[in-house]
C-alpha positions as CSV (number, residue, x, y, z in Angstrom):
1,M,-71.7,-22.2,-41.0
2,S,-71.0,-22.6,-37.3
3,A,-69.1,-20.0,-35.4
4,K,-65.6,-20.6,-34.1
5,P,-65.3,-20.8,-30.3
6,S,-63.4,-17.5,-30.3
7,D,-66.5,-15.8,-31.8
8,N,-68.3,-16.5,-28.6
9,I,-65.6,-15.2,-26.3
10,R,-65.4,-11.6,-25.1
11,F,-63.4,-9.7,-22.5
12,Q,-64.6,-7.0,-20.2
13,C,-62.8,-4.8,-17.7
14,D,-64.0,-4.1,-14.1
15,G,-61.6,-1.6,-12.6
16,N,-58.1,-3.0,-13.2
17,D,-59.4,-6.6,-13.4
18,V,-60.0,-8.2,-16.8
19,Y,-62.7,-10.9,-17.1
20,V,-63.4,-13.4,-19.9
21,F,-67.0,-14.2,-20.8
22,V,-67.6,-17.5,-22.7
23,S,-71.0,-18.3,-24.2
24,A,-72.7,-21.5,-23.2
25,S,-73.3,-22.1,-26.9
26,N,-69.8,-23.6,-26.8
27,S,-70.0,-27.1,-25.5
28,S,-66.3,-26.9,-24.8
29,I,-63.4,-24.5,-25.2
30,K,-59.7,-25.0,-25.7
31,A,-57.0,-23.1,-23.8
32,E,-55.3,-22.1,-27.1
33,H,-58.6,-20.6,-28.4
34,L,-58.9,-18.6,-25.2
35,K,-55.3,-17.4,-25.4
36,Q,-55.7,-16.5,-29.1
37,A,-58.9,-14.5,-28.3
38,F,-57.1,-12.7,-25.5
39,Q,-54.1,-11.8,-27.7
40,L,-56.5,-10.3,-30.3
41,S,-58.5,-8.3,-27.7
42,E,-57.9,-4.8,-26.5
43,F,-56.6,-6.2,-23.2
44,A,-53.8,-8.2,-24.9
45,S,-51.1,-6.2,-23.0
46,A,-52.7,-6.9,-19.5
47,Q,-50.9,-9.2,-17.2
48,P,-52.4,-12.8,-17.1
49,L,-53.0,-14.0,-13.6
50,D,-50.5,-16.9,-14.0
51,R,-49.0,-19.1,-16.6
52,N,-51.8,-21.7,-16.4
53,T,-54.7,-19.2,-16.5
54,F,-56.1,-20.3,-19.9
55,D,-55.8,-24.0,-19.0
56,N,-57.7,-23.4,-15.8
57,I,-60.4,-21.4,-17.5
58,A,-60.9,-24.1,-20.1
59,K,-61.2,-26.7,-17.4
60,N,-63.5,-24.6,-15.2
61,F,-65.8,-23.8,-18.2
62,S,-66.1,-27.5,-19.1
63,E,-67.1,-28.4,-15.5
64,W,-69.6,-25.5,-15.4
65,H,-71.1,-26.5,-18.7
66,Q,-71.6,-30.1,-17.5
67,Q,-73.2,-29.2,-14.2
68,R,-76.6,-28.8,-16.0
69,K,-78.1,-27.9,-19.3
70,R,-77.2,-24.4,-20.1
71,K,-79.1,-21.9,-22.2
72,P,-77.2,-20.5,-25.2
73,S,-77.7,-17.0,-23.7
74,E,-75.8,-17.9,-20.5
75,N,-72.1,-16.9,-20.1
76,Y,-69.4,-18.3,-18.0
77,S,-67.1,-15.6,-16.6
78,Q,-63.7,-15.7,-14.8
79,E,-60.9,-13.2,-14.1
80,V,-58.2,-13.7,-16.6
81,A,-55.8,-10.8,-16.2
82,V,-55.1,-7.6,-14.4
83,I,-54.2,-4.2,-15.8
84,V,-51.0,-2.8,-14.1
85,D,-49.6,0.7,-14.5
86,A,-45.9,1.2,-15.1
87,R,-44.0,0.7,-11.7
88,L,-41.2,3.0,-10.5
89,T,-38.9,2.5,-7.6
90,I,-36.1,4.9,-6.7
91,T,-33.2,3.8,-4.6
92,I,-30.8,6.3,-3.0
93,D,-27.3,5.4,-1.8
94,D,-26.5,6.1,1.8
95,D,-24.2,9.0,0.9
96,D,-26.9,10.7,-1.2
97,M,-24.5,10.6,-4.2
98,L,-26.4,8.2,-6.5
99,A,-30.0,7.4,-7.2
100,T,-31.1,4.4,-9.3
101,A,-34.6,4.1,-10.8
102,S,-36.0,0.6,-11.3
103,V,-38.9,0.8,-13.9
104,T,-41.2,-2.0,-15.0
105,S,-43.2,-1.2,-18.2
106,A,-47.0,-1.3,-17.9
107,W,-49.2,-4.3,-18.3
108,G,-51.9,-2.6,-20.3
109,G,-52.0,0.3,-17.9
110,E,-50.7,3.8,-17.9
111,P,-47.0,4.2,-19.0
112,L,-44.6,6.3,-16.9
113,T,-44.7,9.9,-18.0
114,R,-42.1,12.6,-17.6
115,P,-44.3,14.7,-15.1
116,R,-44.8,11.6,-12.9
117,L,-41.2,10.7,-13.0
118,L,-40.1,14.3,-12.1
119,A,-42.7,14.4,-9.3
120,E,-41.4,11.1,-7.9
121,L,-37.8,12.6,-7.9
122,K,-39.1,15.7,-6.1
123,S,-40.9,13.5,-3.5
124,C,-37.5,11.9,-2.8
125,N,-35.9,15.3,-2.4
126,I,-33.7,14.7,-5.4
127,S,-33.0,18.1,-6.9
128,T,-29.6,18.1,-8.4
129,G,-27.5,15.9,-10.7
130,I,-30.6,14.6,-12.5
131,Q,-29.5,12.7,-15.6
132,R,-31.5,13.8,-18.7
133,T,-30.2,10.8,-20.7
134,G,-31.4,8.5,-17.9
135,I,-34.9,10.0,-18.0
136,N,-35.1,9.7,-21.7
137,Q,-34.0,6.1,-21.5
138,I,-36.7,5.3,-19.0
139,L,-39.5,7.0,-21.0
140,Q,-38.3,5.2,-24.2
141,H,-38.3,1.9,-22.4
142,C,-41.9,2.4,-21.2
143,I,-43.1,3.0,-24.7
144,E,-41.1,0.4,-26.7
145,A,-40.3,-2.5,-24.3
146,P,-42.5,-5.5,-24.0
147,A,-45.1,-5.4,-21.1
148,G,-43.6,-6.2,-17.7
149,T,-40.0,-5.6,-18.7
150,T,-37.8,-4.1,-16.0
151,I,-34.8,-1.8,-16.5
152,E,-32.5,-0.1,-13.9
153,V,-31.1,3.3,-14.8
154,I,-29.0,5.8,-12.9
155,I,-31.3,8.7,-12.6
156,A,-29.3,11.2,-10.6
157,K,-25.6,11.5,-9.7
158,G,-23.9,13.8,-7.2
159,R,-20.6,15.4,-7.9
160,P,-17.7,14.8,-5.4
161,P,-15.6,17.8,-4.5
162,I,-12.4,18.3,-6.5
163,H,-9.8,19.5,-4.0
164,G,-7.4,22.2,-5.0
165,K,-3.8,21.7,-5.9
166,N,-1.0,22.6,-3.5
167,A,1.6,25.2,-4.5
168,R,4.0,23.6,-7.1
169,F,7.5,24.4,-8.1
170,E,8.8,24.3,-11.7
171,A,12.6,23.9,-12.3
172,L,13.6,26.3,-15.2
173,V,17.0,24.6,-15.9
174,E,18.2,21.0,-15.7
175,D,19.3,19.6,-12.3
176,A,23.1,19.0,-12.6
177,R,22.9,16.2,-10.0
178,K,20.3,14.4,-12.1
179,R,22.2,14.8,-15.3
180,I,22.1,11.6,-17.3
181,L,25.5,10.7,-18.6
182,K,24.7,9.7,-22.1
183,P,27.1,9.2,-25.1
184,Q,26.3,11.8,-27.7
185,E,25.4,11.1,-31.3
186,R,27.8,12.3,-34.0
187,E,26.6,13.9,-37.2
188,D,27.1,10.6,-39.1
189,G,24.7,8.8,-36.7
190,T,27.3,6.9,-34.8
191,V,27.8,7.4,-31.0
192,D,30.8,8.9,-29.3
193,M,31.2,7.0,-26.1
194,R,33.6,9.6,-24.7
195,D,31.3,12.6,-25.3
196,L,28.8,12.6,-22.5
197,G,27.3,16.1,-23.2
198,K,28.0,19.5,-21.7
199,Q,28.2,20.2,-18.0
200,I,25.1,21.9,-16.7
201,T,26.0,25.4,-15.3
202,V,24.2,28.7,-14.7
203,D,25.4,32.3,-14.5
204,K,24.6,34.9,-11.9
205,G,21.0,36.2,-12.3
206,D,19.8,33.1,-14.2
207,A,16.2,32.1,-13.4
208,L,16.2,28.7,-11.7
209,M,12.8,27.9,-10.2
210,R,9.3,29.3,-10.4
211,R,6.6,28.9,-7.8
212,L,3.1,28.1,-9.1
213,P,0.5,29.3,-6.5
214,P,-2.0,27.0,-5.0
215,E,-5.3,26.4,-6.9
216,G,-8.8,26.5,-5.4
217,G,-10.9,23.4,-5.7
218,R,-14.4,22.9,-7.0
219,D,-17.3,22.2,-4.6
220,G,-19.3,19.1,-5.1
221,F,-22.9,18.4,-4.3
222,T,-25.3,15.6,-3.3
223,I,-28.4,14.7,-5.4
224,K,-30.4,16.3,-2.6
225,G,-28.7,19.7,-3.2
226,E,-26.3,19.6,-0.3
227,T,-23.0,21.4,-1.0
228,L,-19.8,19.3,-0.4
229,P,-17.1,21.9,0.1
230,A,-13.8,21.4,-1.6
231,E,-10.5,21.9,0.3
232,G,-8.2,24.5,-1.2
233,G,-4.6,23.7,-2.0
234,D,-1.9,24.3,0.6
235,D,0.4,27.3,0.1
236,I,4.1,26.5,0.3
237,A,6.7,29.2,0.3
238,L,9.6,29.4,-2.2
239,A,12.8,29.1,-0.2
240,A,16.2,30.4,-1.3
241,G,19.0,27.9,-1.0
242,E,22.8,28.3,-1.1
243,G,23.8,30.5,-4.1
244,T,20.3,31.6,-4.9
245,E,17.8,34.3,-3.9
246,I,14.2,35.3,-4.5
247,S,14.0,37.8,-7.4
248,D,13.3,41.5,-6.5
249,Q,10.9,41.8,-9.4
250,D,9.0,38.5,-8.9
251,P,8.4,37.0,-5.5
252,D,7.6,33.6,-7.1
253,L,11.0,33.4,-9.0
254,L,14.3,32.1,-7.6
255,V,17.5,33.2,-9.3
256,A,21.2,32.4,-9.1
257,T,23.5,34.7,-7.2
258,K,26.7,33.1,-8.6
259,V,28.1,31.0,-11.4
260,G,28.0,27.2,-10.7
261,M,26.1,24.0,-11.0
262,P,22.3,24.0,-10.1
263,W,20.5,21.4,-8.1
264,F,17.0,21.3,-6.6
265,T,15.0,20.2,-3.6
266,H,11.2,20.3,-3.5
267,N,10.7,24.1,-3.0
268,S,14.3,25.4,-3.3
269,A,17.3,25.5,-5.6
270,N,21.0,25.6,-4.8
271,V,24.1,26.5,-6.9
272,D,27.3,24.6,-6.2
273,D,30.7,26.2,-6.6
274,V,33.1,24.4,-8.9
275,L,36.6,23.5,-7.7
276,T,39.2,23.0,-10.5
277,L,42.4,21.0,-9.8
278,K,45.2,19.8,-12.0
279,A,45.5,16.5,-10.0
280,V,44.8,15.0,-6.6
281,D,47.9,13.6,-5.0
282,V,50.1,13.9,-1.9
283,A,50.8,17.5,-2.9
284,T,47.1,18.5,-2.8
285,G,46.0,16.2,-0.1
286,H,42.5,14.8,0.2
287,V,39.7,16.9,-1.2
288,D,36.4,17.5,0.7
289,F,34.4,20.2,-1.1
290,K,30.9,21.5,-0.9
291,G,30.2,21.8,-4.6
292,S,31.5,20.1,-7.8
293,V,35.1,19.2,-8.5
294,V,36.8,19.1,-11.9
295,I,40.3,17.4,-12.0
296,S,42.2,17.9,-15.3
297,G,44.7,15.1,-14.4
298,S,44.5,11.9,-12.3
299,V,43.7,10.9,-8.8
300,T,46.6,8.9,-7.4
301,E,46.9,6.0,-5.0
302,G,45.5,6.4,-1.5
303,M,43.8,9.8,-2.2
304,R,40.1,10.6,-1.4
305,V,37.8,13.1,-3.1
306,N,34.5,13.9,-1.6
307,A,32.1,16.4,-3.2
308,S,28.5,17.3,-2.7
309,G,28.1,17.9,-6.4
310,D,29.7,16.2,-9.4
311,I,33.3,14.9,-9.8
312,T,34.9,14.9,-13.2
313,V,38.4,13.4,-13.7
314,A,40.1,13.8,-17.1
315,G,42.8,11.2,-16.3
316,Y,42.9,8.0,-14.2
317,V,41.7,7.0,-10.8
318,D,44.4,4.7,-9.3
319,S,43.4,2.9,-6.0
320,A,41.6,6.0,-4.8
321,E,38.2,6.8,-3.3
322,L,35.7,9.2,-4.9
323,S,32.3,10.0,-3.4
324,A,29.9,12.4,-5.1
325,G,26.4,13.6,-4.4
326,G,25.9,14.0,-8.1
327,N,27.7,12.2,-11.0
328,I,31.2,10.8,-11.3
329,T,32.9,11.0,-14.7
330,I,36.3,9.4,-15.3
331,R,37.5,10.1,-18.9
332,K,40.1,7.3,-18.8
333,G,40.2,4.3,-16.4
334,C,39.6,3.3,-12.8
335,I,42.3,0.9,-11.6
336,G,42.5,-1.0,-8.3
337,H,43.7,-4.2,-6.8
338,I,43.0,-6.8,-4.1
339,S,45.2,-8.2,-1.4
340,K,46.7,-11.7,-1.8
341,E,44.7,-12.9,1.2
342,D,41.5,-11.8,-0.5
343,E,42.6,-13.2,-3.8
344,Q,42.9,-16.7,-2.1
345,L,39.6,-16.3,-0.4
346,V,37.9,-15.6,-3.7
347,L,39.3,-18.9,-5.0
348,D,38.2,-20.8,-2.0
349,N,34.8,-19.3,-1.5
350,E,32.6,-18.4,-4.5
351,N,30.4,-16.2,-2.3
352,F,33.2,-14.1,-0.9
353,I,33.4,-10.4,-1.9
354,P,36.9,-9.0,-1.6
355,T,37.9,-5.5,-0.5
356,L,38.9,-3.5,-3.6
357,S,41.3,-0.5,-3.4
358,S,39.4,1.8,-5.9
359,K,36.0,3.0,-4.7
360,L,33.5,5.1,-6.6
361,S,30.2,6.1,-5.0
362,A,27.8,8.5,-6.8
363,G,24.3,9.6,-5.9
364,G,23.9,10.2,-9.7
365,S,25.5,8.2,-12.5
366,I,29.1,6.9,-13.0
367,W,30.9,7.0,-16.4
368,C,34.4,5.6,-17.0
369,A,36.3,4.2,-19.9
370,Y,37.0,0.9,-18.1
371,A,37.4,-0.3,-14.5
372,Q,39.2,-3.2,-12.8
373,Y,39.3,-4.3,-9.2
374,A,37.0,-1.4,-8.4
375,Y,33.9,-0.9,-6.2
376,L,31.3,1.1,-8.1
377,E,28.1,2.2,-6.4
378,S,25.6,4.4,-8.3
379,G,22.1,5.7,-7.6
380,Q,21.2,6.4,-11.3
381,G,23.2,4.1,-13.5
382,I,26.6,3.1,-14.9
383,I,28.1,3.6,-18.3
384,V,31.4,1.9,-19.2
385,D,33.1,2.3,-22.6
386,K,35.1,-0.9,-22.7
387,Q,34.9,-3.4,-19.8
388,L,34.5,-4.2,-16.1
389,T,37.0,-6.6,-14.8
390,H,36.7,-8.2,-11.3
391,C,34.6,-5.3,-10.0
392,H,31.9,-5.1,-7.4
393,V,29.1,-3.1,-8.8
394,I,25.9,-1.9,-7.0
395,T,23.5,0.2,-9.1
396,A,19.9,1.2,-8.9
397,G,19.9,2.4,-12.5
398,P,20.7,0.8,-15.9
399,A,24.2,-0.3,-16.8
400,E,25.5,0.1,-20.3
401,I,28.8,-1.6,-21.0
402,G,30.0,-0.7,-24.4
403,G,26.6,0.4,-25.7
404,N,22.9,0.0,-25.2
405,D,20.5,-3.0,-25.7
406,K,21.6,-5.4,-28.5
407,Q,24.3,-3.0,-29.7
408,A,26.3,-3.4,-26.5
409,R,29.9,-4.6,-27.2
410,G,31.6,-4.2,-23.8
411,K,32.6,-7.0,-21.4
412,I,31.8,-7.9,-17.8
413,I,34.4,-10.4,-16.6
414,G,34.5,-11.6,-13.0
415,G,33.3,-9.9,-9.8
416,T,29.8,-9.3,-8.5
417,F,27.1,-7.2,-10.1
418,E,24.2,-6.2,-7.8
419,T,21.3,-4.4,-9.6
420,C,17.5,-3.9,-9.8
421,A,17.8,-2.3,-13.3
422,P,18.6,-3.5,-16.9
423,V,22.2,-4.5,-17.8
424,F,23.5,-4.4,-21.4
425,A,26.9,-5.9,-22.4
426,G,28.4,-7.7,-25.3
427,Q,30.1,-10.4,-23.3
428,L,29.5,-11.9,-19.8
429,G,32.3,-14.0,-18.2
430,A,35.4,-15.3,-20.0
431,R,36.6,-18.5,-21.7
432,A,38.6,-19.5,-18.6
433,G,35.3,-19.8,-16.7
434,T,35.9,-16.8,-14.5
435,R,33.3,-16.6,-11.8
436,T,31.0,-13.7,-12.6
437,R,27.9,-13.2,-10.4
438,F,24.8,-11.2,-11.0
439,I,22.6,-10.6,-7.9
440,L,19.2,-9.4,-9.2
441,S,16.4,-7.7,-7.3
442,P,13.0,-6.5,-8.5
443,P,12.9,-2.9,-9.6
444,P,11.6,-0.8,-6.7
445,P,8.3,1.2,-7.1
446,D,8.8,4.5,-8.9
447,E,8.9,7.8,-7.0
448,S,5.4,8.7,-8.0
449,T,4.1,5.4,-6.6
450,L,6.0,5.9,-3.4
451,D,4.7,9.5,-3.1
452,A,1.1,8.3,-3.8
453,L,1.5,5.6,-1.1
454,Q,2.9,8.1,1.4
455,S,0.0,10.5,0.6
456,L,-2.6,7.8,1.0
457,T,-1.1,6.6,4.3
458,Q,-1.1,10.2,5.7
459,N,-4.7,10.7,4.6
460,L,-5.6,7.4,6.3
461,K,-4.2,8.5,9.6
462,L,-6.0,11.9,9.3
463,T,-9.3,10.1,8.5
464,L,-8.9,7.8,11.5
465,K,-8.3,10.8,13.8
466,K,-11.4,12.6,12.4
467,L,-13.5,9.5,12.8
468,K,-12.4,9.2,16.5
469,R,-13.4,12.9,17.1
470,L,-16.8,12.4,15.4
471,K,-17.6,9.3,17.5
472,M,-16.6,11.1,20.6
473,G,-18.9,13.9,19.6
474,L,-21.7,11.5,19.0
475,S,-21.3,9.9,22.4
476,R,-21.7,13.4,24.0
477,C,-25.0,14.2,22.1
478,N,-26.9,12.3,24.8
479,A,-26.0,15.0,27.3
480,L,-27.9,17.7,25.3
481,E,-31.2,18.6,27.1
482,D,-32.9,20.0,24.0
483,E,-34.4,16.9,22.3
484,Q,-34.7,18.6,18.9
485,Q,-31.2,19.8,19.0
486,R,-30.0,16.4,20.2
487,I,-31.7,14.7,17.3
488,Q,-30.4,17.2,14.8
489,H,-26.8,16.9,16.0
490,T,-27.0,13.1,16.1
491,R,-28.2,12.9,12.5
492,T,-25.5,15.3,11.3
493,L,-22.7,13.3,13.1
494,I,-24.0,9.9,11.9
495,K,-24.0,11.2,8.4
496,A,-20.5,12.6,8.8
497,I,-19.3,9.3,10.3
498,R,-20.7,7.3,7.4
499,H,-19.0,9.6,5.0
500,E,-15.6,9.2,6.7
501,Q,-16.0,5.4,7.0
502,R,-16.6,5.2,3.2
503,K,-13.5,7.5,2.7
504,L,-11.5,5.2,5.0
505,Q,-12.5,2.1,3.1
506,S,-11.6,3.8,-0.2
507,L,-8.2,4.8,1.1
508,K,-7.6,1.2,2.3
509,D,-8.6,-0.2,-1.1
510,D,-6.3,2.3,-2.9
511,I,-3.3,1.4,-0.6
512,A,-4.0,-2.4,-1.2
513,V,-4.0,-1.8,-5.0
514,I,-0.7,0.1,-4.9
515,K,1.0,-2.6,-2.7
516,A,-0.3,-5.3,-5.0
517,S,1.0,-3.6,-8.1
518,A,4.4,-3.2,-6.4
519,D,4.6,-6.9,-5.9
520,Q,4.0,-7.5,-9.6
521,H,7.3,-6.1,-10.7
522,P,8.3,-5.4,-14.3
523,T,10.6,-7.8,-16.0
524,L,14.3,-7.1,-15.3
525,R,16.5,-7.8,-18.3
526,V,20.2,-8.6,-18.6
527,I,21.4,-8.8,-22.2
528,A,24.6,-10.5,-23.4
529,A,24.5,-9.2,-27.0
530,K,27.4,-11.3,-28.3
531,E,28.3,-14.3,-26.0
532,V,28.2,-15.7,-22.4
533,F,30.6,-18.2,-20.9
534,P,30.5,-20.9,-18.2
535,G,31.1,-19.5,-14.7
536,V,28.4,-16.8,-15.0
537,K,25.8,-17.2,-12.3
538,F,22.5,-15.3,-11.7
539,I,21.0,-15.2,-8.2
540,H,17.7,-14.0,-6.9
541,E,17.0,-14.6,-3.2
542,N,17.4,-18.4,-2.9
543,K,17.1,-19.1,-6.7
544,K,20.1,-19.6,-8.9
545,L,20.8,-19.9,-12.7
546,Q,24.3,-21.2,-13.5
547,M,25.8,-21.1,-17.0
548,K,27.4,-24.4,-17.8
549,E,28.1,-23.9,-21.5
550,H,29.3,-21.3,-24.0
551,R,26.3,-19.6,-25.6
552,G,25.8,-16.9,-28.2
553,G,23.6,-13.8,-27.6
554,T,21.4,-14.5,-24.6
555,L,18.6,-12.7,-22.8
556,F,18.5,-13.3,-19.0
557,M,15.4,-12.2,-17.1
558,L,14.0,-11.8,-13.6
559,Q,10.3,-12.3,-14.3
560,D,7.6,-12.8,-11.6
561,H,10.5,-13.5,-9.1
562,Q,11.8,-16.3,-11.4
563,L,15.1,-16.5,-13.2
564,R,14.8,-17.3,-16.9
565,M,16.9,-17.2,-20.0
566,D,16.2,-17.2,-23.8
567,I,18.0,-16.8,-27.1
568,L,18.5,-13.2,-27.9
569,R,16.3,-12.4,-30.9
């Protein structure tokens, strides 16, 4: 029985080179037989020279055999493959905070071992932040992966410094000026629109604010063992405001020195006095009070009440002006009027906004039973029990007219409503087609976003100044006579400049992200829970949405700077 061609094929190693030997007893040899013999040999995992190696050897053997008559003992030899040990390349980022290992599994050679890997890390001066899981992943790859397979693994990571927190201030009672006027729920689950909760007051000696001291940060490090010092938090003193003092027993505690309504600034608290009046009329004169005002009766025509805190009126406001740093609460109604000239101008010009005789302006919220021909401006929102008639409303907070969301039953008839916050009402407009305008603006970024943007902008300015100083220092290094000192200072400054440049780019990226998110405003909703009539118009910049027919419950939206409407579901 004649031998198969592969029986007369053997492989031999010379250093890292692998040669094939083919006996001349074979008159010819096929590439697939060569390949099969190679894959069954001890050198099967070595790296073939190229993809056509076996075809070339088969061709070359045939030519060699035909050159002359060969003795069966002669052998044709040719290099077929090469033995390659596992390859390792370590790349270190410019800031020495990250090292990546690129590992190619061996072609029949030595696999990567843990001692070799650690020795390579040491030769790169990598001493800290070494990733144990990364090492194990590499070693596993070298054992299990097919020959010549490459993997990239993070092998070491530095730790950036965590800067300390600045001193913080914790309010221990509610802020009277930020009190949300919210109808209270009765025991039976219904809502009492006239009960807006208790006034927020404190007694003498009550604790108002606590200072939380600054916290130290945590140092970071590079993968080469360099310490990256953390900055400690800034210390900010607790400051006593009007009607408050720092406690004798605790220097981090602010207490009230009198009875009143508390309100807060960043690192201080104040307590407003409360002025109580039966009414505001020609007998009392105008009221200008630093604190809060409680009026058990009404405010009559032509009178003005100005308070730095809240204003509470148990009766009516009749063609009067109220201005409060906090909330305005009118238990009954707010009634005004317009001049006959303005009344005619309203008929002639749909964009005309008349002067109204009643004016309410609050830094906080406004609550009233109803209002007609009144100007209402609120920083935090408006709640009206029944209806707004021919009013001019400007509010940065939500408006609830007769309830919230789909349960709203109040009416907005006529006038102009300017807002960047949700509006809930039962009815918009009237059957007579009364002109009722809503001027909508995108909600502004929240306070935390603005604070973050301000902080990033400030850090950007500081980083630019630091970069300027470092570059000036670098330009002066050439003046140093000591060459070794000059080289050392130059390297240190270049490294610091690169660090600040990366920090600068990161700050710019963060600022761009915040500004982009601010442009993508959340959807602003106006809900007419029951019905909406012709004459109602929505305006955003140069875009308009005009109602031309009577509709049932409808949802109006400002979405992606576009005005839309849909059936209320």
